[in-house]
C-alpha positions as CSV (number, residue, x, y, z in Angstrom):
1,M,-8.7,10.8,10.8
2,E,-8.5,7.8,12.4
3,R,-4.8,6.4,13.0
4,I,-4.2,2.1,12.5
5,R,-2.0,0.9,15.2
6,L,1.3,-1.4,14.2
7,T,3.4,-1.6,16.8
8,K,2.9,0.7,20.7
9,D,5.4,3.8,18.6
10,L,3.9,3.4,15.4
11,S,0.4,4.0,14.0
12,F,-0.6,4.5,10.3
13,S,-3.2,7.1,9.3
14,R,-6.5,5.3,8.0
15,L,-5.7,6.0,4.0
16,I,-2.6,6.3,2.4
17,H,-1.2,8.2,-0.2
18,G,0.3,6.1,-2.7
19,H,3.3,7.5,-5.4
20,W,3.1,4.0,-7.7
21,R,2.1,6.9,-10.3
22,L,4.0,10.4,-9.3
23,L,5.0,11.2,-12.4
24,D,1.5,10.6,-14.0
25,W,-0.2,13.3,-12.1
26,G,2.1,15.7,-13.8
27,M,2.9,18.0,-10.8
28,T,5.8,20.5,-10.3
29,P,8.0,19.4,-7.2
30,Q,6.6,22.7,-5.4
31,E,2.7,21.1,-6.6
32,L,3.7,18.0,-5.5
33,L,5.0,19.9,-2.2
34,S,1.4,21.4,-2.1
35,L,-0.2,18.0,-2.6
36,T,1.2,16.5,0.3
37,E,0.5,19.4,2.5
38,Q,-3.0,19.4,2.0
39,V,-3.1,15.5,2.1
40,L,-1.6,16.2,5.7
41,D,-4.4,18.3,6.2
42,F,-6.7,16.0,5.6
43,G,-5.3,13.6,8.0
44,I,-3.0,11.5,5.9
45,D,1.1,11.2,7.1
46,T,1.6,8.1,5.3
47,I,3.0,7.8,2.4
48,D,3.7,4.1,0.5
49,H,6.7,4.3,-2.2
50,A,8.5,1.3,-3.5
51,D,12.2,1.5,-5.2
52,I,11.2,0.7,-8.5
53,Y,8.1,3.3,-9.2
54,G,8.7,5.4,-12.5
55,N,11.2,2.8,-13.7
56,Y,13.3,4.2,-10.7
57,E,12.5,7.8,-10.2
58,C,9.0,8.6,-7.5
59,E,11.3,8.4,-4.8
60,A,13.8,11.1,-5.9
61,Y,11.0,13.4,-7.4
62,F,9.6,13.2,-3.7
63,G,12.2,13.6,-2.6
64,E,13.1,16.7,-4.8
65,A,9.2,18.2,-3.4
66,L,10.5,17.2,-0.1
67,K,13.6,20.4,-0.3
68,H,10.9,23.0,-1.2
69,D,10.5,22.4,3.3
70,S,13.0,19.9,4.9
71,S,10.7,20.2,8.2
72,I,7.4,18.4,6.5
73,R,9.3,14.9,6.7
74,K,9.0,14.5,10.8
75,K,5.4,15.1,9.9
76,L,5.6,12.2,7.4
77,I,5.8,8.1,8.2
78,L,7.9,7.5,4.5
79,V,7.4,3.3,4.0
80,S,8.9,1.8,0.5
81,K,9.4,-1.5,-1.2
82,C,12.8,-3.6,-2.3
83,G,13.7,-6.4,-3.8
84,I,12.3,-6.2,-7.5
85,K,15.3,-6.0,-10.0
86,L,13.3,-4.8,-13.6
87,V,15.1,-4.5,-16.9
88,S,15.6,-0.3,-17.3
89,D,17.6,1.8,-19.4
90,K,19.5,2.8,-15.8
91,Y,20.7,-0.6,-15.6
92,P,21.7,-1.1,-18.6
93,K,23.7,-4.5,-17.7
94,R,20.1,-6.0,-16.7
95,Q,19.3,-8.8,-19.2
96,L,16.3,-10.5,-17.4
97,K,13.6,-9.0,-14.5
98,V,14.9,-10.8,-11.0
99,Y,13.9,-10.8,-7.3
100,D,16.5,-9.4,-5.4
101,Y,16.5,-10.1,-0.8
102,S,20.1,-11.3,-0.7
103,Y,21.4,-9.5,2.4
104,E,23.5,-6.7,0.1
105,H,20.5,-5.9,-2.3
106,I,18.3,-4.8,0.7
107,V,21.0,-2.9,2.7
108,A,21.9,-0.5,-0.3
109,S,18.3,-0.5,-1.3
110,A,17.0,1.0,2.0
111,E,20.2,3.3,1.4
112,K,19.0,4.3,-2.1
113,S,15.6,5.0,-1.1
114,L,17.5,7.6,1.6
115,Q,18.9,9.0,-0.3
116,N,16.3,9.7,-3.3
117,L,13.8,10.7,-0.5
118,G,16.7,12.7,1.5
119,T,15.8,11.4,4.8
120,D,17.7,9.2,7.5
121,Y,15.8,6.9,8.2
122,L,12.4,4.8,6.9
123,D,9.4,4.0,9.3
124,V,9.1,1.3,7.3
125,L,10.1,-1.0,4.7
126,L,8.4,-4.2,2.7
127,L,10.0,-6.9,1.0
128,H,7.6,-6.2,-2.9
129,R,7.3,-9.5,-3.9
130,P,7.8,-13.6,-2.4
131,S,10.2,-14.8,-4.3
132,P,10.8,-18.6,-5.6
133,F,14.7,-18.1,-4.0
134,F,14.5,-17.1,-0.9
135,N,16.4,-16.6,2.6
136,P,14.5,-16.0,5.4
137,E,17.7,-16.3,7.9
138,E,19.3,-13.8,5.2
139,A,16.7,-11.0,4.8
140,A,16.5,-10.9,8.2
141,R,20.3,-9.9,8.8
142,A,19.5,-7.4,7.0
143,F,16.9,-6.2,8.6
144,S,18.5,-6.4,11.8
145,D,21.8,-4.4,10.7
146,L,19.5,-1.8,9.1
147,K,17.8,-0.7,12.6
148,K,20.4,-0.9,14.6
149,E,22.0,2.0,12.2
150,G,19.0,3.4,12.5
151,K,18.3,3.5,9.1
152,V,14.7,1.2,9.3
153,R,12.6,1.1,12.2
154,Y,9.5,-1.7,11.4
155,F,9.8,-4.1,8.5
156,G,6.6,-5.5,6.6
157,V,6.1,-7.9,3.2
158,S,4.0,-7.5,0.2
159,N,2.2,-9.6,-1.8
160,F,3.0,-12.4,0.5
161,S,0.6,-14.7,2.0
162,A,0.2,-16.7,5.4
163,Q,3.0,-19.3,4.4
164,Q,5.2,-16.8,3.0
165,F,4.5,-14.2,5.5
166,D,4.7,-16.7,9.0
167,T,7.9,-18.6,7.7
168,L,9.7,-14.7,7.6
169,N,7.9,-13.7,10.9
170,T,10.1,-16.6,12.3
171,F,13.4,-15.1,11.5
172,V,13.2,-11.8,12.4
173,E,13.8,-9.9,15.3
174,D,11.2,-7.9,15.2
175,P,7.8,-8.8,14.1
176,L,7.0,-7.9,10.5
177,V,4.6,-4.8,11.0
178,T,2.4,-5.0,7.8
179,N,1.5,-7.2,4.6
180,Q,0.7,-4.2,1.4
181,I,-1.6,-6.5,-0.5
182,E,-4.3,-6.2,-3.8
183,I,-7.9,-5.9,-2.2
184,S,-11.1,-4.6,-4.1
185,P,-14.7,-5.7,-4.6
186,I,-13.1,-6.8,-8.0
187,Q,-10.0,-8.9,-6.3
188,L,-11.4,-11.6,-3.2
189,E,-7.9,-13.6,-3.7
190,H,-6.5,-12.5,0.0
191,F,-10.2,-13.5,1.2
192,E,-10.7,-17.0,0.0
193,N,-6.7,-17.5,0.3
194,H,-6.9,-17.2,4.0
195,T,-4.7,-14.4,3.9
196,I,-6.9,-11.7,5.1
197,D,-7.5,-14.1,8.6
198,Y,-4.6,-15.3,9.2
199,L,-3.6,-11.6,9.3
200,Q,-6.6,-10.7,11.8
201,M,-5.4,-13.7,13.9
202,K,-1.6,-11.6,14.0
203,Q,-3.3,-8.5,14.4
204,V,-1.6,-7.2,11.7
205,P,-3.0,-5.2,9.6
206,P,-3.1,-5.0,6.4
207,M,-2.1,-2.5,3.4
208,A,-4.6,-2.8,0.2
209,W,-3.4,-2.0,-2.9
210,S,-5.1,-1.2,-6.4
211,P,-8.5,-0.6,-4.3
212,L,-10.3,0.3,-6.7
213,G,-9.1,-2.0,-9.1
214,G,-7.7,0.2,-11.1
215,G,-9.9,2.0,-12.4
216,R,-11.9,-0.9,-13.5
217,L,-14.8,-0.1,-11.3
218,F,-15.6,2.8,-14.0
219,N,-15.2,1.0,-17.1
220,P,-15.7,-2.6,-16.6
221,T,-15.2,-5.2,-19.4
222,T,-15.2,-8.5,-17.9
223,E,-18.3,-10.0,-16.6
224,Q,-17.1,-10.1,-12.8
225,E,-16.6,-5.8,-13.4
226,K,-19.6,-5.3,-14.8
227,R,-21.3,-7.2,-12.1
228,V,-19.7,-5.3,-9.2
229,S,-19.8,-2.2,-11.3
230,K,-23.7,-2.1,-11.6
231,T,-23.8,-2.9,-7.8
232,L,-22.1,0.1,-6.7
233,S,-24.0,1.5,-9.0
234,V,-26.6,1.2,-7.7
235,M,-25.7,1.2,-3.9
236,A,-24.2,4.8,-4.9
237,E,-27.5,5.9,-6.2
238,K,-29.5,4.4,-3.1
239,L,-27.5,6.2,0.1
240,N,-26.7,9.4,-2.5
241,T,-23.4,8.9,-2.6
242,T,-20.8,8.0,-5.4
243,I,-19.0,4.5,-6.7
244,D,-15.5,4.9,-5.1
245,V,-17.0,6.1,-2.2
246,V,-18.9,2.4,-1.6
247,S,-15.9,0.7,-3.2
248,F,-14.1,2.4,-0.3
249,A,-16.3,1.7,2.7
250,W,-16.8,-2.0,1.5
251,L,-12.8,-2.1,2.4
252,L,-13.2,0.4,5.3
253,N,-16.3,-1.4,7.2
254,H,-14.5,-4.8,7.2
255,P,-13.2,-5.6,10.8
256,A,-9.7,-6.2,9.7
257,A,-9.0,-2.7,9.5
258,I,-7.4,-2.7,6.3
259,M,-5.9,0.3,5.3
260,P,-6.7,1.1,1.7
261,I,-3.9,3.0,-1.0
262,I,-5.6,5.9,-2.5
263,G,-3.2,5.8,-5.4
264,S,-3.8,9.1,-7.1
265,G,-2.5,13.1,-7.0
266,K,-6.3,14.6,-7.4
267,L,-8.2,15.9,-4.5
268,N,-11.8,14.5,-5.3
269,R,-10.7,10.9,-5.0
270,I,-9.0,12.0,-1.9
271,Q,-12.0,13.3,-0.3
272,S,-14.0,10.8,-2.3
273,A,-12.2,7.8,0.4
274,I,-12.0,10.2,3.0
275,A,-16.3,10.7,2.9
276,A,-16.0,6.9,3.1
277,I,-14.4,6.6,6.5
278,K,-18.3,8.2,7.6
279,L,-20.2,5.6,5.6
280,N,-21.0,2.5,7.7
281,L,-22.1,-0.3,5.8
282,N,-25.2,-2.9,6.6
283,L,-23.8,-6.9,7.1
284,E,-26.4,-6.8,3.9
285,E,-24.6,-3.8,1.6
286,W,-21.6,-5.5,1.9
287,F,-22.3,-9.0,1.3
288,E,-24.0,-7.4,-1.9
289,I,-20.3,-6.3,-3.3
290,Y,-19.1,-9.9,-2.1
291,N,-21.8,-11.5,-3.8
292,A,-21.6,-9.5,-7.2
293,S,-17.7,-10.0,-7.7
294,T,-18.1,-13.9,-6.5
295,G,-21.0,-14.2,-9.1
296,V,-22.5,-17.1,-6.0
297,E,-25.0,-16.5,-3.3
298,L,-23.4,-17.4,-0.2
299,P,-23.4,-21.8,0.5
């Protein structure tokens, strides 16, 4: 599988396996390990986590799976995220959801992720969402100490605008390596606000979460979703493939080196994303999907 180079010694598989809904897959730890081995056989070695996924349980569950074969860790690129504090039964004293990017919380979150995953280091740690209460100097200091201690190799962000990305990048010792943002045929925000243009200028490949619109492409309800779903269906029939393959191909064909996150435990969904790598959309086909999403032709 194609790899996307983020630094001279770090690359991601072009497709990333996301564990946001891992607990919904209904797998035993051994079954999850088997799925991970199959995903590795497909060439997908990059795994996306966050401390809060599954009400703070997904990381530890994956860690249990890895205990069945500790040698598999060296084959994986592990990504996690921190910063969101959920109101949860795991933290009964919390009364309000907040974003915490204090030095203490970033470091503690990283160390908890290491404990949950049963590993000595994370390949990449991301700040999960931008916060209106944010001290970039403090976050940069946490990054620096985590790297010096060998606990995290590289850092990035998720859902940050170009300005927010640039602000943090000004303070860090090593440049941020990625921005995980929502991109799909029904989510054009980062085309329209020029975040993708900015990342291309900085040569920072973005990770794309919810690349199938959270399943709304298959069960459309809004007018936009219906337009896009119909366009994808017609195009899929013309190209002798399926809606999900065309949707993934729409992202993969873009020159920004977008890395879609596959948030499914079903092999057929994963294989559809892999099939999309070989599907080349021509420029008219790409813009036909884009126009269906905006509802208008290009000016």
